C-alpha positions in Angstrom: -15.2 9.0 8.4 -12.7 6.5 7.2 -12.2 3.5 9.4 -8.7 2.5 8.2 -5.7 2.5 10.4 -2.9 4.7 8.9 0.8 4.6 9.5 1.9 7.5 11.7 3.7 10.5 10.3 7.4 10.3 10.9 7.6 13.5 12.8 8.0 14.3 16.5 4.5 15.7 17.1 2.6 12.7 15.7 5.0 10.3 17.2 4.3 11.8 20.7 0.5 11.6 19.9 0.7 7.9 19.0 2.7 7.1 22.2 0.3 9.1 24.3 -2.7 7.3 22.8 -1.0 4.0 23.1 -0.2 4.5 26.8 -3.8 5.5 27.4 -5.0 2.4 25.5 -7.4 4.5 23.4 -9.1 2.9 20.5 -7.8 4.8 17.5 -9.5 3.1 14.6 -11.4 6.2 13.7 -8.5 8.6 13.9 -7.1 9.5 10.5 -3.4 10.1 10.4 -2.1 11.1 7.0 1.3 10.8 5.6 2.8 14.1 4.4 5.7 13.4 2.1 6.9 16.2 -0.2 3.7 18.1 0.4 1.7 15.2 -1.1 -1.1 13.8 1.0 -1.2 10.0 0.5 -4.4 8.0 1.0 -5.0 4.4 0.0 -7.6 3.1 -2.3 -10.2 1.6 0.0 -11.9 -0.6 -2.6 -9.2 -2.7 -4.2 -6.4 -4.4 -2.3 -4.3 -7.6 -2.7 -2.1 -8.4 0.3 0.3 -10.5 -1.8 0.9 -7.7 -4.3 1.2 -5.2 -1.4 3.9 -7.3 0.4 6.0 -8.1 -2.6 5.6 -5.2 -5.0 4.4 -2.2 -3.1 6.6 -2.7 0.0 9.7 -3.9 -1.9 10.0 -3.9 -5.7 8.6 -0.5 -6.2 11.0 0.8 -3.5 14.1 -0.6 -5.3 14.6 -3.6 -3.1 14.8 -6.2 -5.9 18.1 -7.5 -4.8 17.5 -7.3 -1.0 17.7 -10.7 0.8 14.1 -11.7 1.7 14.8 -15.2 3.0 17.7 -17.2 4.4 17.0 -20.9 4.0 19.5 -23.7 4.7 22.6 -22.4 3.0 20.7 -20.4 0.4 19.4 -16.9 0.1 16.4 -15.6 -1.9 15.9 -12.0 -2.9 12.6 -10.2 -3.2 12.7 -10.2 -7.0 13.3 -14.0 -7.0 10.4 -14.6 -4.6 8.1 -12.3 -6.6 9.0 -14.2 -9.8 8.4 -17.6 -8.1 5.1 -16.3 -6.7 4.1 -15.2 -10.2 5.0 -18.7 -11.5 2.7 -20.3 -8.9 -0.1 -17.9 -9.8 0.3 -18.7 -13.5 0.4 -22.4 -12.7 -2.8 -22.3 -10.6 -4.6 -20.3 -13.3 -3.4 -22.9 -15.9 -5.0 -25.6 -13.8 -8.3 -23.9 -14.3 -8.9 -23.1 -10.7 -11.7 -20.4 -10.4 -11.0 -17.4 -8.2 -12.3 -17.8 -4.7 -11.6 -21.6 -4.7 -9.1 -23.1 -2.2 -5.9 -25.0 -2.3 -4.2 -26.8 0.5 -0.5 -26.1 1.5 1.0 -29.0 3.4 4.6 -27.9 3.2 7.5 -27.3 5.6 8.5 -23.6 6.0 10.5 -22.8 2.9 10.7 -20.3 0.0 8.3 -22.4 -1.9 5.7 -22.2 0.9 6.1 -18.4 0.8 5.8 -18.2 -3.0 2.8 -20.6 -3.1 1.0 -18.7 -0.4 1.5 -15.3 -2.0 1.1 -16.6 -5.5 -2.3 -18.1 -4.7 -3.5 -14.9 -3.2 -2.2 -13.0 -6.2 -4.4 -15.3 -8.3 -7.5 -14.7 -6.1 -7.3 -18.2 -4.8 -7.5 -18.9 -1.1 -4.6 -20.9 0.5 -5.5 -23.3 3.3 -2.5 -23.7 5.6 -2.2 -27.2 7.0 0.2 -28.0 9.8 2.9 -30.6 8.8 2.3 -32.4 12.2 -1.2 -33.3 11.2 -1.8 -36.9 10.2 -3.5 -38.4 7.2 -7.0 -38.4 8.8 -6.7 -34.8 9.8 -5.3 -33.6 6.5 -8.1 -35.5 4.6 -10.7 -33.9 6.9 -9.4 -30.4 6.1 -9.2 -31.1 2.4 -12.8 -32.4 2.3 -14.3 -29.8 4.7 -12.7 -26.8 2.9 -13.2 -28.5 -0.5 -9.7 -27.8 -1.6 -9.1 -28.3 -5.4 -5.5 -29.4 -4.9 -3.1 -30.2 -2.1 0.5 -29.1 -2.5 2.5 -31.5 -0.3 6.2 -32.0 0.5 7.5 -35.3 -0.8 8.9 -36.1 2.7 5.3 -36.1 3.9 4.2 -38.7 1.4 3.8 -41.4 4.0 1.3 -39.2 5.9 -1.0 -39.3 2.8 -0.8 -43.0 2.2 -4.5 -43.5 3.0 -5.8 -41.0 0.3 -7.9 -43.0 -2.2 -7.6 -42.7 -5.9 -9.9 -39.7 -6.4 -8.3 -37.9 -3.4 -4.8 -38.8 -4.4 -5.2 -37.2 -7.8 -5.5 -33.8 -6.0 -2.0 -34.2 -4.5 0.8 -32.2 -6.2 4.3 -33.1 -5.1 6.3 -32.1 -8.2 5.4 -28.4 -7.7 9.0 -27.2 -8.2 9.3 -28.8 -11.7 5.7 -27.8 -12.7 5.9 -24.2 -11.7 9.5 -23.7 -13.0 8.0 -23.8 -16.6 5.6 -20.9 -16.0 6.0 -17.3 -16.9 7.5 -15.0 -14.3 5.1 -12.1 -14.8 1.5 -12.0 -13.5 -1.0 -9.2 -12.9 -2.5 -9.7 -9.5 -6.2 -10.2 -9.2 -7.5 -7.1 -7.4 -9.5 -8.3 -4.5 -11.2 -6.1 -2.0 -10.0 -5.6 1.6 -13.0 -7.4 3.0 -12.5 -10.5 0.8 -11.4 -13.8 2.1 -7.6 -14.1 1.8 -6.5 -17.4 3.5 -7.6 -20.0 6.1 -5.4 -21.0 9.0 -6.2 -23.6 11.7 -6.2 -23.2 15.4 -4.0 -25.3 17.6 -6.9 -27.4 18.9 -5.8 -26.8 22.5 -9.4 -25.9 23.4 -10.9 -28.7 21.2 -10.8 -29.8 17.6 -8.8 -27.5 15.3 -11.0 -25.0 13.6 -10.4 -23.3 10.3 -10.1 -19.5 10.8 -10.9 -17.4 7.8 -9.0 -14.1 7.5 -9.6 -11.1 5.2 -7.2 -9.4 2.9 -6.9 -6.5 5.3 -6.0 -8.6 8.3 -2.3 -8.9 7.6 -2.0 -5.1 6.8 -3.7 -4.3 10.0 -1.2 -6.4 12.0 1.7 -4.8 10.2 0.5 -1.2 11.0 -0.6 -1.9 14.5 2.1 -4.3 15.9 4.8 -4.2 13.3 5.1 -0.4 13.2 4.2 0.6 16.7 5.5 -2.3 18.8 8.3 -4.0 16.8 9.5 -0.8 15.1 10.5 -3.0 12.2 13.3 -1.8 10.0 14.9 -2.9 6.7 18.1 -4.0 8.4 16.2 -6.4 10.7 16.6 -10.2 10.5 13.5 -11.9 11.8 13.6 -15.5 13.1 11.1 -17.8 14.7 11.2 -21.6 14.8 7.4 -21.6 14.5 6.2 -22.9 11.1 4.6 -20.7 8.5 1.4 -22.7 9.0 1.1 -21.2 12.5 -0.3 -17.7 13.0 2.9 -16.6 14.9 5.2 -18.1 12.3 3.3 -16.5 9.4 3.7 -13.1 11.0 7.3 -13.3 12.1 8.7 -15.2 9.1 6.7 -13.6 6.4 4.6 -10.5 6.6 6.4 -8.5 9.3 9.8 -8.6 7.6 8.3 -8.3 4.0 6.5 -5.2 5.0 9.7 -3.2 5.6 12.1 -5.1 3.3 13.8 -6.9 6.1 15.0 -10.6 6.0 13.6 -13.8 7.6 15.3 -17.0 8.6 13.2 -20.1 7.7 13.6 -23.4 9.5 11.9 -26.6 8.3 11.7 -28.3 11.7 11.3 -27.3 15.4 14.5 -29.1 16.5 16.0 -27.1 19.3 19.6 -27.7 18.2 18.7 -26.3 14.8 17.3 -23.2 16.6 20.6 -22.7 18.4 22.6 -23.3 15.2 20.5 -20.6 13.4 21.0 -18.1 16.3 24.7 -18.7 16.0 24.8 -18.5 12.2 22.6 -15.4 11.6 22.7 -12.0 13.4 19.0 -12.2 14.4 17.6 -8.9 15.6 14.0 -10.0 16.3 13.5 -13.5 17.8 10.1 -15.1 18.6 9.3 -18.4 20.3 6.9 -20.2 22.6 8.0 -20.2 26.3 9.2 -23.8 26.3 11.8 -22.9 23.6 13.2 -20.3 25.9 13.4 -22.8 28.7 15.3 -25.3 26.7 17.6 -22.7 25.1 18.6 -21.7 28.7 19.5 -25.3 29.2 21.3 -25.8 25.9 23.4 -22.6 25.6 26.8 -23.0 27.2 27.7 -20.7 30.0 29.4 -17.5 28.7 27.9 -17.8 25.2 25.4 -15.1 24.0 23.7 -15.9 20.7 21.3 -13.0 21.4 23.9 -10.3 21.3 22.4 -8.8 18.1 18.8 -9.1 19.2 16.7 -5.9 19.7 13.7 -7.8 21.0 12.9 -11.3 22.2 9.2 -12.1 22.1 7.3 -15.0 23.7 3.8 -16.0 22.6 1.5 -18.9 22.5 1.4 -19.6 26.2 2.1 -17.7 29.4 5.7 -16.9 30.0 7.1 -17.9 33.4 8.2 -14.7 35.1 11.5 -16.1 36.2 12.6 -16.4 32.6 12.6 -12.6 32.4 15.4 -12.6 35.1 17.3 -15.4 33.4 17.4 -13.6 30.1 18.4 -10.3 31.6 21.1 -11.8 33.8 22.5 -14.3 31.2 22.1 -12.5 27.9 21.4 -8.9 28.9 18.2 -8.9 26.9 14.5 -8.6 27.9 11.8 -11.1 26.9 8.5 -9.5 26.0 5.2 -11.4 26.5 2.6 -11.0 23.8 -1.0 -12.0 23.9 -3.0 -13.0 20.9 -4.6 -15.9 19.1 -5.1 -17.4 15.7 -8.5 -15.7 15.6 -6.9 -12.3 15.9 -4.0 -13.4 13.6 -1.3 -11.8 15.8 -0.9 -10.1 19.2 -3.5 -7.6 20.5 -1.7 -6.7 23.7 2.0 -5.8 24.1 4.2 -6.2 27.2 5.5 -2.7 28.1 6.9 -2.9 31.7 7.5 -6.5 32.7 4.9 -6.4 35.5 2.7 -9.4 35.9 0.2 -7.7 33.7 0.2 -8.8 30.0 0.6 -5.2 29.0 -1.4 -2.5 27.1 -3.8 -3.1 24.2 -2.0 -2.5 20.9 -3.0 0.6 18.9 -5.9 -0.4 16.6 -7.6 -2.8 18.9 -10.4 -2.3 21.5 -9.9 -4.7 24.4 -12.7 -5.0 27.0 -13.7 -7.1 29.9 -17.3 -8.3 30.0 -19.6 -10.3 32.3 -21.6 -13.5 31.4 -24.2 -11.4 29.6 -21.6 -9.6 27.5 -21.8 -6.3 29.4 -18.7 -4.3 30.1 -17.6 -4.4 33.7 -15.9 -1.8 35.9 -12.2 -1.2 36.0 -10.5 -3.9 38.1 -13.4 -6.3 37.8 -12.7 -9.8 36.4 -14.5 -11.1 33.4 -14.0 -12.4 29.8 -11.6 -10.7 27.6 -13.0 -9.5 24.3 -11.3 -7.8 21.3 -12.4 -5.8 18.3 -10.1 -4.9 15.4 -9.5 -5.3 11.7 -7.5 -8.5 12.0 -10.3 -10.3 13.9 -11.3 -13.3 11.8 -14.3 -13.3 9.5 -15.6 -16.6 10.8 -14.7 -20.3 11.5 -14.9 -22.0 8.1 -18.4 -23.4 7.7 -18.9 -23.7 11.5 -21.8 -21.3 12.1 -22.5 -22.5 15.7 -19.0 -22.0 16.9 -18.7 -18.7 15.1 -21.8 -17.4 16.8 -20.4 -18.4 20.2 -17.3 -16.3 19.9 -18.0 -13.6 17.3 -20.7 -11.0 18.0 -21.0 -7.8 15.9 -17.3 -8.2 14.9 -16.2 -8.5 18.5 -14.3 -11.7 19.4 -14.9 -13.4 22.8 -11.6 -15.0 23.6 -12.7 -17.4 26.3 -9.9 -16.0 28.5 -10.5 -14.3 31.9 -8.8 -11.2 33.0 -9.2 -7.5 34.1 -8.1 -4.0 33.1 -6.5 -1.9 35.8 -6.6 1.9 36.1 -3.6 2.3 33.9 -5.3 0.3 31.1 -3.0 -2.7 31.7 -4.5 -6.1 30.9 -4.1 -8.7 33.6 -4.5 -12.4 32.6 -6.1 -14.9 35.0 -6.6 -17.9 32.7 -8.8 -19.8 30.3 -12.4 -20.1 31.4 -12.1 -23.9 30.8 -8.9 -24.1 33.0 -10.5 -22.4 36.0 -11.5 -24.7 38.8 -12.9 -24.5 42.3 -10.8 -26.1 45.1 -11.6 -25.8 48.8 -14.3 -23.3 47.9 -11.8 -21.0 46.0 -11.7 -20.4 42.3 -8.2 -21.0 40.9 -6.3 -20.9 37.7 -3.5 -23.2 36.7 -1.2 -20.3 35.7 0.3 -19.4 39.1 0.7 -23.1 39.9 2.6 -23.8 36.7 4.7 -20.7 37.1 5.7 -21.6 40.6 6.7 -25.2 39.5 8.7 -23.9 36.5 10.7 -21.6 38.8 12.5 -24.7 39.9 15.4 -25.1 37.4 15.1 -28.9 37.4 11.7 -28.7 35.8 11.8 -28.4 32.0 8.0 -28.3 31.3 4.8 -28.7 33.2 1.1 -28.9 32.7 -1.4 -28.8 35.7 -4.9 -30.2 35.3 -7.8 -31.1 37.6 -8.7 -34.8 37.4 -11.3 -37.0 39.0 -9.9 -40.2 40.8 -11.7 -43.6 41.0 -13.5 -42.4 44.2 -14.9 -39.4 42.4 -12.7 -36.9 44.2 -11.1 -33.9 42.4 -7.3 -34.2 42.3 -4.9 -31.5 41.1 -2.3 -33.2 39.1 1.0 -31.7 37.9 2.6 -33.4 34.9 6.2 -32.5 34.5 9.3 -33.1 32.3 12.3 -33.1 34.5 16.1 -33.3 34.2 17.0 -37.0 34.7 20.0 -36.4 36.9 17.7 -35.2 39.7 16.0 -37.1 42.5 12.3 -36.7 41.7 11.1 -36.8 45.4 13.8 -34.2 46.3 12.7 -31.9 43.6 9.0 -32.1 44.4 9.6 -31.7 48.1 11.5 -28.5 47.3 8.7 -27.2 45.2 6.1 -28.1 47.8 8.2 -26.1 50.4 8.3 -23.1 48.1 4.5 -23.2 47.8 4.2 -23.2 51.6 6.7 -20.4 52.0 4.6 -18.2 49.6 1.4 -19.0 51.4 0.0 -21.0 48.5 -0.9 -24.2 50.4 -4.2 -24.4 48.5 -2.3 -24.5 45.2 0.0 -27.5 45.9 -0.7 -30.4 43.5 -2.2 -33.5 45.0 -0.1 -35.7 42.6 3.1 -35.4 40.6 3.5 -37.3 37.4 6.8 -37.4 35.5 6.6 -37.8 31.7 9.4 -38.1 29.2 8.0 -35.0 27.6 4.9 -32.9 27.8 2.6 -33.7 24.8 2.1 -30.8 22.3 -0.5 -30.0 19.8 0.2 -29.2 16.1 1.2 -25.6 16.9 3.5 -26.5 19.8 1.0 -25.6 22.6 0.5 -28.1 25.4 -2.1 -30.7 24.6 -3.8 -31.1 28.0 -6.3 -33.7 26.6 -3.4 -36.0 25.8 -1.7 -36.0 29.2 -3.5 -39.0 30.7 -2.7 -41.0 27.6 1.1 -40.7 28.2 3.0 -43.5 30.0 4.4 -42.0 33.2 8.0 -42.3 34.2 7.3 -41.7 37.9 4.3 -40.9 40.1 4.1 -39.7 43.6 1.3 -38.2 45.8 1.8 -35.0 47.7 1.2 -36.8 51.0 4.4 -38.9 50.4 6.6 -35.8 50.1 8.7 -34.8 53.1 9.9 -31.3 53.8 
């Protein structure tokens, strides 16, 4: 029995079958669905596969999309034939440098066509790209270079100051004139035919649960995400324009801005920074049909977009990922822009989302076709429907391992099943309900609590831009629930906090009211844009008030 996941037949009967199986959350890895086109049964070669050749040549050039726009970047456009030629030039350049297949190179670039071409060109040459976040400092970049033993580091010239501490030997590995060097190379290259189970690339976690870890993904991982999420959930089409302010060095950015659009010959908008005004400018400039962002971006866009303007008028789907989406934002988007925001749930270790929001309940949604999602107890045993436990996932996009970190790999990966460290439960309809991170759960007044409902309630106040709730220990050794917030400056802090406290009491959530409120200029973020809870106490507060001081 073949264990691949095949694209569904474009006919009514199989479409209904897929929808039925999806609604019932069945694990369909072992179901073979063949494509019947002109009476020819198509089946892929299971042994040899190169994801870069697949995305550029199989999905586009061999389908006559040479002149189709692949990327919008600044005021420029790049077609699929241009990107393929540039990827081939990078592949030839890497080979000319004598880099053996299976070795690694670092990519320390802003999102750009050169990032795309280098990433795909390296994979074509059988070389493993290591994606390094541009927000990482010199020490972090150097650690990644040394731990992954990268042969070279391709770095943007604008990031030169971040690499000032590289010594002579290390500095020799840095390549900043990559545009000039690769421009001299041949534009043809025969891709190295790797196997589906071979290492393809390394991408780093956000570090929100500790030090960033290098996640090793296989050649087949991207294709699995395309066939599970891109086909069945996004229903991607050639006419789509994808856009996410997330960088290509993030798992979400890599999917939205590269492999999902490339898989169907669609277009992507690339943005070098995460400036919110640039996000709004791009939404105004391009008729984006599929938009993806972390929840805080939606919050700020609601604040930035003038009343009466709708930059989402062309959008078929707005997706939120990375952190829990406050439920009130659903209503805001539907009322203001007549669009729905869909929450997705996934992580760097699964490459993209494994659960899709389908009905806007408080549940995360249904497991995506091609993934097995279970709830297990402390011993790893499956629990009954409705019972809480740790969320686990099995599927072809689950990572191979953490790079040379056997102890951490063994903690989370058991027989190809990934233990997420998140708590939740599955209901009778197969919907996954999220409770919170194991490490973010705490006991207060004898009751186990998660920060999620607390943060959601705080964010429902329109004066609050961002929040992060943590449990801290004061000088007397007492546990204190502290709410860090970024707030609009034209508001009275005490008045805002008193209103939120009253809302907690009205909803019968008196045990969830923070003991202390701390106003920050902004909530600190990690390299991928997620809240960095470990950094909160290091920030200089703008204002601090205890709950006992608030009047209702």
